[in-house]
C-alpha positions as CSV (number, residue, x, y, z in Angstrom):
1,X,39.7,43.4,73.8
2,X,41.1,41.7,70.7
3,X,43.1,38.5,71.2
4,X,46.8,39.3,70.3
5,X,48.3,36.0,71.3
6,X,49.2,35.4,67.6
7,X,51.7,38.3,68.0
8,X,53.2,37.4,71.4
9,X,53.5,33.6,71.5
10,X,56.0,31.2,69.8
11,X,54.4,28.1,68.4
12,X,56.4,25.5,66.5
13,X,54.7,24.3,63.3
14,X,51.5,26.1,64.4
15,X,50.2,26.4,60.8
16,X,50.5,22.7,60.0
17,X,49.2,21.7,63.4
18,X,46.2,23.9,63.2
19,X,45.3,23.2,59.6
20,X,45.9,19.4,59.4
21,X,45.6,18.0,63.0
22,X,43.3,20.3,64.9
23,X,40.9,20.6,62.0
24,X,39.5,17.8,59.8
25,X,41.7,17.1,56.8
26,X,39.6,15.0,54.4
27,X,40.7,13.9,51.0
28,X,39.1,16.8,49.1
29,X,41.3,19.2,51.0
30,X,44.4,17.1,50.1
31,X,43.3,17.3,46.5
32,X,43.0,21.1,46.7
33,X,46.4,21.4,48.2
34,X,47.9,19.1,45.6
35,X,46.5,21.2,42.8
36,X,47.5,24.5,44.4
37,X,51.1,23.2,45.1
38,X,51.5,22.0,41.5
39,X,50.3,25.3,40.2
40,X,52.6,27.4,42.4
41,X,55.5,25.0,41.8
42,X,55.2,25.6,38.0
43,X,55.4,29.3,38.7
44,X,58.3,28.9,41.0
45,X,60.6,26.9,38.7
46,X,61.6,29.6,36.3
47,X,61.5,32.3,39.0
48,X,63.8,30.4,41.3
49,X,66.3,30.0,38.5
50,X,66.1,33.6,37.4
51,X,66.6,34.9,40.9
52,X,69.7,32.7,41.4
53,X,71.1,34.1,38.1
54,X,70.3,37.6,39.2
55,X,72.4,37.4,42.3
56,X,75.3,35.8,40.4
57,X,75.1,32.0,41.1
58,X,74.1,29.1,39.0
59,X,70.3,28.6,38.5
60,X,70.1,25.2,40.3
61,X,70.9,26.9,43.6
62,X,67.6,28.8,43.3
63,X,65.8,25.5,42.8
64,X,67.7,24.0,45.8
65,X,66.5,27.0,47.9
66,X,62.9,26.5,47.0
67,X,63.1,22.8,47.6
68,X,64.8,22.7,51.0
69,X,63.9,26.0,52.6
70,X,60.4,25.9,51.1
71,X,59.8,22.5,52.6
72,X,61.2,23.2,56.0
73,X,59.4,26.5,56.4
74,X,56.1,25.0,55.2
75,X,56.4,22.2,57.9
76,X,57.6,24.4,60.8
77,X,56.2,27.9,60.1
78,X,53.2,29.8,61.4
79,X,51.5,31.1,58.2
80,X,49.0,28.7,56.7
81,X,49.1,29.9,53.0
82,X,52.7,31.3,52.7
83,X,55.0,29.8,50.1
84,X,58.7,30.4,50.8
85,X,61.7,30.4,48.5
86,X,64.1,32.9,46.9
87,X,62.6,36.3,46.4
88,X,63.5,39.4,44.4
89,X,63.8,41.5,47.6
90,X,67.1,39.7,48.4
91,X,68.8,40.4,45.1
92,X,70.3,43.8,46.2
93,X,71.6,42.2,49.4
94,X,72.9,38.9,48.1
95,X,74.6,40.1,44.9
96,X,77.4,42.0,46.8
97,X,77.9,39.0,49.1
98,X,78.4,36.7,46.1
99,X,80.6,39.3,44.4
100,X,82.9,39.5,47.4
101,X,82.7,36.1,49.1
102,X,81.4,33.7,46.4
103,X,78.8,31.1,46.8
104,X,80.3,29.8,50.1
105,X,80.1,33.3,51.7
106,X,76.4,33.5,50.5
107,X,75.6,30.1,52.2
108,X,77.4,31.0,55.4
109,X,75.6,34.4,55.5
110,X,72.3,32.6,55.1
111,X,73.0,30.2,57.9
112,X,73.9,33.2,60.2
113,X,70.7,35.0,59.1
114,X,68.7,31.8,60.0
115,X,70.2,31.8,63.5
116,X,69.4,35.5,63.9
117,X,65.8,34.9,62.9
118,X,65.4,32.1,65.4
119,X,66.6,34.4,68.1
120,X,64.2,37.0,66.9
121,X,61.4,34.6,67.2
122,X,62.4,33.5,70.7
123,X,62.6,37.1,71.7
124,X,59.0,37.6,70.4
125,X,60.0,40.2,67.8
126,X,57.1,39.3,65.5
127,X,54.9,41.9,67.1
128,X,57.2,44.7,65.9
129,X,56.0,44.3,62.3
130,X,53.2,46.7,63.3
131,X,55.7,49.5,63.9
132,X,57.2,49.6,60.4
133,X,55.5,52.6,58.5
134,X,54.0,51.9,55.1
135,X,56.1,54.6,53.4
136,X,59.3,52.8,54.5
137,X,58.2,49.4,53.1
138,X,56.9,51.0,49.9
139,X,60.0,53.0,49.5
140,X,62.6,50.3,49.8
141,X,60.5,47.7,47.9
142,X,60.1,50.2,45.0
143,X,63.8,50.9,45.2
144,X,64.6,47.2,45.1
145,X,62.4,46.9,42.0
146,X,64.3,49.6,40.2
147,X,67.6,47.9,41.0
148,X,66.3,44.5,39.9
149,X,65.0,45.9,36.6
150,X,68.3,47.6,36.0
151,X,70.2,44.3,36.5
152,X,68.1,42.6,33.8
153,X,69.0,45.1,31.1
154,X,72.2,43.1,30.1
155,X,70.4,39.8,29.4
156,X,67.2,41.4,28.1
157,X,69.0,43.4,25.4
158,X,71.8,40.9,24.9
159,X,74.5,43.4,25.8
160,X,78.1,42.2,25.6
161,X,78.9,43.0,29.3
162,X,81.0,40.4,31.1
163,X,80.4,41.7,34.7
164,X,78.1,44.4,36.0
165,X,79.8,46.8,38.4
166,X,78.3,46.9,42.0
167,X,77.5,50.6,42.2
168,X,74.2,52.0,40.8
169,X,75.9,54.9,39.0
170,X,78.5,52.6,37.5
171,X,75.8,50.3,36.3
172,X,74.0,53.2,34.5
173,X,77.3,54.3,32.9
174,X,78.2,50.7,31.8
175,X,74.7,50.1,30.3
176,X,74.8,53.5,28.6
177,X,78.2,52.8,27.0
178,X,76.8,49.6,25.4
179,X,73.4,50.9,24.3
180,X,74.4,50.6,20.7
181,X,75.4,46.9,21.1
182,X,71.8,45.6,21.4
183,X,71.5,42.0,20.1
184,X,68.2,42.2,18.3
185,X,67.4,38.4,18.3
186,X,67.9,38.4,22.1
187,X,65.7,41.5,22.5
188,X,63.0,39.9,20.4
189,X,63.0,36.8,22.6
190,X,62.8,38.8,25.8
191,X,60.1,41.1,24.4
192,X,58.0,38.1,23.3
193,X,58.3,36.6,26.8
194,X,57.5,39.9,28.5
195,X,54.5,40.6,26.2
196,X,53.1,37.1,27.0
197,X,53.4,37.8,30.7
198,X,51.5,41.0,30.3
199,X,48.8,39.8,28.0
200,X,48.2,36.2,29.3
201,X,46.3,37.1,32.5
202,X,43.7,39.0,30.5
203,X,42.8,35.8,28.7
204,X,41.5,34.3,32.0
205,X,42.6,30.8,31.2
206,X,43.4,29.7,34.7
207,X,46.9,28.7,33.6
208,X,49.8,30.7,35.2
209,X,51.3,33.0,32.6
210,X,54.9,32.1,33.5
211,X,54.6,28.7,31.8
212,X,53.3,29.8,28.3
213,X,55.7,32.8,28.4
214,X,58.8,30.7,28.9
215,X,57.6,28.1,26.4
216,X,57.2,30.8,23.8
217,X,60.6,32.2,24.7
218,X,62.2,28.8,24.2
219,X,60.4,28.3,20.8
220,X,61.5,31.8,19.7
221,X,65.1,31.1,20.6
222,X,65.2,27.8,18.9
223,X,63.6,29.3,15.8
224,X,66.1,32.1,15.7
225,X,69.0,29.6,16.2
226,X,67.9,27.8,13.1
227,X,68.6,31.1,11.2
228,X,72.0,31.4,12.7
229,X,71.2,33.7,15.6
230,X,72.8,32.4,18.8
231,X,70.9,33.3,22.0
232,X,72.3,32.8,25.4
233,X,70.4,30.1,27.4
234,X,70.8,28.4,30.8
235,X,72.6,25.5,29.0
236,X,75.1,27.7,27.2
237,X,76.0,30.0,30.1
238,X,76.1,27.5,33.0
239,X,77.9,24.2,33.6
240,X,78.2,21.6,36.4
241,X,80.4,18.7,37.3
242,X,79.1,15.1,37.0
243,X,80.0,12.7,39.8
244,X,82.6,11.1,37.5
245,X,84.4,14.4,37.1
246,X,83.2,15.3,33.6
247,X,81.5,18.7,32.8
248,X,77.9,19.0,31.9
249,X,76.0,22.0,30.6
250,X,72.9,23.6,32.2
251,X,71.4,22.2,35.4
252,X,72.6,19.0,37.1
253,X,69.9,16.3,37.0
254,X,70.5,15.1,40.6
255,X,69.8,16.3,44.1
256,X,72.3,18.5,46.0
257,X,74.7,16.7,48.4
258,X,75.0,17.6,52.0
259,X,78.0,19.9,52.5
260,X,79.0,22.2,55.4
261,X,78.7,25.8,54.2
262,X,82.1,26.7,55.7
263,X,83.8,24.1,53.6
264,X,83.3,26.2,50.5
265,X,86.2,28.5,49.6
266,X,86.0,32.3,48.9
267,X,87.1,33.7,45.6
268,X,90.4,34.7,47.3
269,X,90.9,31.0,48.3
270,X,90.7,31.6,52.0
271,X,88.7,29.5,54.5
272,X,85.3,30.8,55.5
273,X,85.9,29.9,59.1
274,X,87.8,33.1,59.7
275,X,86.9,35.6,62.3
276,X,87.5,38.4,59.8
277,X,85.1,36.9,57.2
278,X,82.5,36.1,59.8
279,X,82.7,39.7,61.0
280,X,82.5,40.9,57.4
281,X,79.4,38.7,56.7
282,X,77.6,39.7,59.9
283,X,76.0,42.9,58.5
284,X,74.8,41.1,55.4
285,X,73.4,38.3,57.7
286,X,71.6,40.8,59.9
287,X,70.1,42.5,56.8
288,X,69.0,39.1,55.4
289,X,67.3,38.3,58.7
290,X,65.6,41.7,59.0
291,X,64.4,41.7,55.4
292,X,63.3,38.1,55.6
293,X,61.3,38.8,58.8
294,X,59.7,41.9,57.3
295,X,58.8,40.3,54.0
296,X,57.5,37.0,55.5
297,X,55.4,38.8,58.1
298,X,54.0,41.4,55.7
299,X,53.1,38.5,53.4
300,X,51.4,36.7,56.2
301,X,49.4,39.9,57.1
302,X,48.2,40.2,53.5
303,X,47.1,36.6,53.4
304,X,45.3,37.0,56.7
305,X,43.3,39.8,55.1
306,X,42.5,37.6,52.1
307,X,41.6,34.5,54.1
308,X,40.2,35.9,57.3
309,X,42.6,33.7,59.4
310,X,45.5,34.6,61.7
311,X,49.1,33.6,61.4
312,X,51.4,33.1,64.4
313,X,54.0,35.8,63.9
314,X,56.8,34.4,66.0
315,X,56.0,30.9,64.9
316,X,56.5,32.1,61.3
317,X,59.8,33.8,62.2
318,X,60.9,30.5,63.8
319,X,60.0,28.5,60.7
320,X,61.8,31.1,58.4
321,X,64.9,30.9,60.7
322,X,64.9,27.1,60.6
323,X,64.5,27.0,56.8
324,X,67.4,29.4,56.4
325,X,69.5,27.4,58.8
326,X,68.9,24.1,57.0
327,X,69.0,25.2,53.3
328,X,72.7,26.2,53.2
329,X,73.8,22.6,54.0
330,X,72.2,21.6,50.6
331,X,73.2,24.6,48.5
332,X,70.2,26.8,49.3
333,X,70.6,30.5,49.9
334,X,68.3,33.1,51.7
335,X,64.6,32.4,51.5
336,X,61.5,34.1,52.7
337,X,57.8,34.0,52.0
338,X,57.0,35.4,48.5
339,X,53.8,37.4,48.3
340,X,53.1,36.6,44.6
341,X,53.5,32.9,45.0
342,X,51.6,32.9,48.3
343,X,48.7,34.8,47.0
344,X,48.6,32.5,43.9
345,X,48.7,29.6,46.3
346,X,45.6,30.9,48.2
347,X,43.7,31.7,45.0
348,X,44.5,28.2,43.6
349,X,42.5,26.7,46.5
350,X,45.2,25.9,49.1
351,X,43.9,24.9,52.5
352,X,47.0,24.2,54.5
353,X,50.9,24.3,54.4
354,X,50.7,21.0,52.6
355,X,50.4,23.0,49.3
356,X,53.7,24.8,50.0
357,X,55.3,21.4,50.7
358,X,54.0,20.1,47.4
359,X,55.4,23.2,45.7
360,X,58.9,22.2,47.1
361,X,58.5,18.7,45.8
362,X,57.6,20.0,42.4
363,X,60.9,21.9,42.3
364,X,62.6,18.7,43.3
365,X,60.9,16.8,40.5
366,X,62.1,19.6,38.1
367,X,65.7,19.0,39.1
368,X,65.4,15.2,38.8
369,X,63.3,14.8,35.6
370,X,63.3,18.1,33.7
371,X,66.8,19.5,34.1
372,X,67.7,18.8,30.4
373,X,64.7,20.8,29.2
374,X,65.2,23.6,31.6
375,X,68.6,24.2,30.0
376,X,66.9,25.5,26.9
377,X,65.4,28.5,28.8
378,X,66.8,31.7,27.2
379,X,68.5,34.2,29.5
380,X,66.4,36.9,27.9
381,X,63.2,35.1,29.0
382,X,64.7,34.9,32.6
383,X,65.3,38.6,32.5
384,X,61.7,39.2,31.3
385,X,60.3,37.2,34.2
386,X,62.3,39.3,36.6
387,X,61.2,42.5,34.9
388,X,57.6,41.5,35.6
389,X,58.5,40.5,39.2
390,X,60.1,44.0,39.6
391,X,57.0,45.7,38.3
392,X,54.7,43.8,40.6
393,X,57.1,44.3,43.5
394,X,57.2,48.1,43.0
395,X,53.5,48.3,43.8
396,X,53.4,51.3,41.5
397,X,49.6,52.0,42.1
398,X,50.2,52.2,45.8
399,X,53.2,54.4,45.4
400,X,51.3,56.7,43.0
401,X,48.3,57.0,45.5
402,X,50.6,57.8,48.4
403,X,52.5,60.4,46.4
404,X,49.2,62.1,45.4
405,X,47.2,61.7,48.6
406,X,49.4,61.2,51.6
407,X,50.8,64.0,53.9
408,X,54.1,65.5,52.8
409,X,55.9,63.8,55.6
410,X,55.0,60.4,54.3
411,X,55.9,61.3,50.8
412,X,59.3,62.5,52.0
413,X,60.0,59.2,53.8
414,X,59.0,57.2,50.8
415,X,61.3,59.2,48.4
416,X,64.2,59.1,50.8
417,X,63.9,55.3,51.3
418,X,63.6,54.7,47.5
419,X,66.5,56.9,46.7
420,X,68.8,55.5,49.3
421,X,67.9,51.9,48.3
422,X,68.7,52.6,44.6
423,X,71.9,54.7,45.1
424,X,73.4,53.3,48.2
425,X,72.2,50.4,50.2
426,X,68.9,48.9,51.5
427,X,70.1,48.7,55.0
428,X,70.9,52.4,55.1
429,X,67.5,53.1,53.4
430,X,65.5,51.1,56.0
431,X,67.4,52.6,59.0
432,X,67.2,56.2,57.8
433,X,63.6,55.7,56.7
434,X,62.4,54.4,60.1
435,X,64.4,57.1,62.0
436,X,63.1,59.8,59.7
437,X,59.5,58.6,60.0
438,X,59.8,58.4,63.7
439,X,61.2,62.0,63.9
440,X,58.4,63.3,61.7
441,X,55.8,61.5,63.7
442,X,57.2,62.9,66.9
443,X,57.1,66.4,65.4
444,X,53.5,65.9,64.5
445,X,52.7,64.5,67.9
446,X,54.4,67.4,69.6
447,X,52.4,69.8,67.6
448,X,49.2,68.3,68.9
449,X,50.0,69.4,72.5
450,X,48.2,72.7,73.2
451,X,48.1,75.2,76.0
452,X,45.1,77.5,76.3
453,X,43.8,80.0,78.9
454,X,40.3,78.9,79.7
455,X,39.7,81.3,82.6
456,X,36.7,82.9,81.0
457,X,34.9,79.6,80.0
458,X,31.8,79.4,82.1
459,X,31.5,75.6,81.3
460,X,34.7,75.0,83.2
461,X,34.7,77.7,85.9
462,X,31.0,77.9,86.6
463,X,29.2,81.1,87.5
464,X,31.8,82.3,90.1
465,X,34.7,84.1,88.4
466,X,38.3,83.3,89.3
467,X,39.8,85.4,92.0
468,X,42.1,88.2,90.8
469,X,45.6,87.1,89.9
470,X,44.5,83.5,89.1
471,X,44.3,81.8,85.7
472,X,42.9,78.5,84.6
473,X,45.2,76.9,82.0
474,X,44.2,73.7,80.1
475,X,46.9,71.5,78.7
476,X,45.9,68.9,76.1
477,X,48.2,66.4,74.5
478,X,51.2,64.3,75.5
479,X,53.9,66.0,77.6
480,X,57.0,64.2,76.2
481,X,60.5,65.5,75.5
482,X,59.6,66.9,72.1
483,X,56.7,69.1,73.4
484,X,57.3,69.7,77.1
485,X,59.9,72.5,76.9
486,X,57.7,74.5,74.5
487,X,54.6,74.0,76.7
488,X,56.2,75.0,80.0
489,X,58.0,78.0,78.4
490,X,54.6,79.2,77.3
491,X,53.3,78.7,80.8
492,X,56.2,80.7,82.4
493,X,54.9,83.8,80.5
494,X,51.5,83.2,82.2
495,X,53.2,83.3,85.6
496,X,54.4,86.9,85.3
497,X,52.5,89.0,87.9
498,X,50.1,86.2,88.8
499,X,49.2,84.8,92.2
500,X,48.7,81.4,90.8
501,X,47.8,79.0,88.0
502,X,45.5,76.0,87.9
503,X,46.9,73.5,85.4
504,X,43.9,71.5,84.2
505,X,45.6,68.3,82.9
506,X,42.8,65.8,82.2
507,X,43.8,65.9,78.5
508,X,47.5,64.9,79.2
509,X,47.8,61.1,78.7
510,X,51.6,60.8,78.9
511,X,54.3,62.5,80.9
512,X,57.7,61.1,80.1
513,X,61.2,61.7,81.7
514,X,61.7,64.7,79.4
515,X,58.3,66.1,80.3
516,X,59.0,65.6,84.0
517,X,62.3,67.4,83.9
518,X,60.7,70.3,82.1
519,X,57.9,70.4,84.7
520,X,60.3,70.4,87.6
521,X,62.2,73.4,86.0
522,X,58.9,75.2,85.5
523,X,57.9,74.7,89.1
524,X,61.2,76.1,90.3
525,X,60.9,79.2,88.1
526,X,57.2,79.7,89.1
527,X,58.2,79.5,92.8
528,X,60.8,82.2,92.3
529,X,58.2,84.3,90.5
530,X,55.9,83.9,93.5
531,X,53.2,82.0,91.5
532,X,51.4,79.1,93.2
533,X,50.7,76.1,91.0
534,X,47.6,73.8,91.4
535,X,47.6,70.6,89.2
536,X,44.1,69.3,88.7
537,X,42.6,66.1,87.3
538,X,45.8,64.1,86.5
539,X,45.4,60.9,84.4
540,X,47.0,57.7,85.7
541,X,50.3,57.6,83.8
542,X,51.3,61.2,84.6
543,X,50.2,60.7,88.2
544,X,52.4,57.6,88.4
545,X,55.3,59.4,86.9
546,X,55.1,62.2,89.5
547,X,54.7,59.7,92.3
548,X,57.8,57.8,91.2
549,X,59.7,61.2,91.2
550,X,58.6,61.7,94.9
551,X,57.0,65.1,93.9
552,X,55.0,66.2,96.9
553,X,52.7,69.2,97.6
554,X,54.4,72.3,99.1
555,X,52.2,74.8,100.9
556,X,52.0,78.0,99.0
557,X,53.9,76.6,96.0
558,X,52.4,73.4,94.7
559,X,49.1,71.6,95.2
560,X,47.3,68.6,93.6
561,X,43.5,68.1,93.4
562,X,41.7,65.1,92.0
563,X,39.2,67.3,90.1
564,X,38.9,70.7,88.5
565,X,36.0,71.6,90.8
566,X,38.1,70.9,93.9
567,X,40.9,73.2,92.5
568,X,38.4,76.0,91.8
569,X,36.9,75.7,95.2
570,X,40.3,75.8,96.9
571,X,41.1,79.2,95.6
572,X,37.8,81.0,96.4
573,X,38.0,83.8,99.0
574,X,36.1,81.6,101.5
575,X,38.7,78.9,101.1
576,X,41.4,81.5,101.6
577,X,39.8,82.7,104.8
578,X,39.5,79.2,106.1
579,X,43.1,78.7,105.4
580,X,44.1,81.7,107.6
581,X,42.1,80.6,110.6
């Protein structure tokens, strides 16, 4: 039997302990981790900034998230190659929080989500990742990708829209009303960045495409500025306060200070330590926790397949929870493992979580030493980066394959999840998707339960025919609430005018409470019809269920036999004669 302890145990810092202390960690492995961490850090710098902008906060908060949460999760988590930080999946959840409660509400929701994730780890919820159907995950991730892509249209095309409305339909109407206001220099900058991101991987240079793409975007914006075309950049759109009280443009070149998340104020000016606000933030916090758990564990599963190793699911949840609890005290918002950065980390030669820690230190160095240069990044280039993230996140080839090859039930679940994510809310999408997938699965499972009259099958009955008025009925499949009523209704028709039925139940693996209730009703009606029932060859679980219900044999009404042969022998004329002596 396969060892499943990685799904059922909670191990603090299991990935770091296993990779660096229980295994030899020579210098060449440290060198590989340094190079991999540097590579992933370079990729993460513009992405972290772009994701912060996408949810409606200043870009430095994305860097703070990658620095703090990325470091804590790397040191305490259970996945060896995962790299954590802000991810695109959170955009649709976090943007409404920022819109309603500001940065302070976002940080407090992240702290609450971290606590929930720690509790999930301690409750060993990591194993439940196996029960999320693929159409659900593909549906909501594809829906998130569409929402993210839509959010980038303003900056990519340079549209003069001050604030995007929160609702999907309103977003479409707002963008449509400004379609003639495209700023062509901005579009040119964004298109050049996007084209570089698409073409660069085909050159096989070994250098991540994000770096040359944003460099070309910066050069294009500077060149266009020389000809009088102003293009929005990080420096022109965002500002910060220096310690002396003066205002600076772009990203502050110093590390974040420690600050209690509830000391921030909401846009309305009220304190965050309010029961009403905490109650209002709880659904968002729960969503962040669930999405963070799903994404981090799915990422770990994919990396397990690539590397041949196993992550500790609950240990990873614990690390993710701790990272999200610590980050808000330093301006970091919700973080989770990012599949693109994690797979790039593994392909770059990472051997341990040290590479993810190096990635966090690279982000810290970017804040301290390169903040001035990061301010030149055009907003159109940031939008282009997120458009590429959205495309990769959509997993379009998988979605296409599922739509073409999967059963209709799976296609329906995917389309429902995608539509609900785009139009309404990801929480609704996941909840409805899982319920719908479960109902459709139960429908399929119930359809597998069959009842057949096998009285004439010599392989089962032998050479001696059944006595007149007796039938042998074979039941195959689970007798649970969704199937049992139909099955026993069919059996009642067999009871009409019959002396007895042998129910051959070796093919029934499950009898639940609903099945038991239907069986008891069937026995009562069969008794009133004068039909004796013999139950033969019960499996362990149905036998245990009947025993717990204290169902005992009743002479002339109900009998149990351990085998089919014993049941057949008990109804032969000789057996009947013996019973009358």
